[in-house]
C-alpha positions, 0 to 999 in steps of 0.5 A: 426417487425422493430420497435422491433428489433430498440428497441431492439437495442436501448436498447442493445447498452443503456446497452453496454453504461453504460456496458463502463461507469462502466468499464471506472469506475473501471479503474480509481478506479483500478489506484487509488488503485494500486497507494495506494499500492504503497504508502503503501508499501513505507510507509512500507519499511521505517517502517522496515527501521527505525525499524533496525535503532532503533534496531541498535541504542537500541543495541549499547547502551547496549554494552555502558551498559555493559562496563559500568556495566564490570567498575562499578564490576571491583576491584580498 
């Protein structure tokens, strides 16, 4: 009977060790994924800022084009 309990404890201990190793691996993976999310978020923010800058430049160019067209249509 003692031998059976010792075997069961050993099996349980091995399973617990495997579980702890898997937990540690998942924690490490989770941290890496959080870093990746942060990085992608920053890239997204920069992309939005660049889009806004490009949109402002386009608006400025359109205003200049409108001014030029008005000048061209003005009678001498």
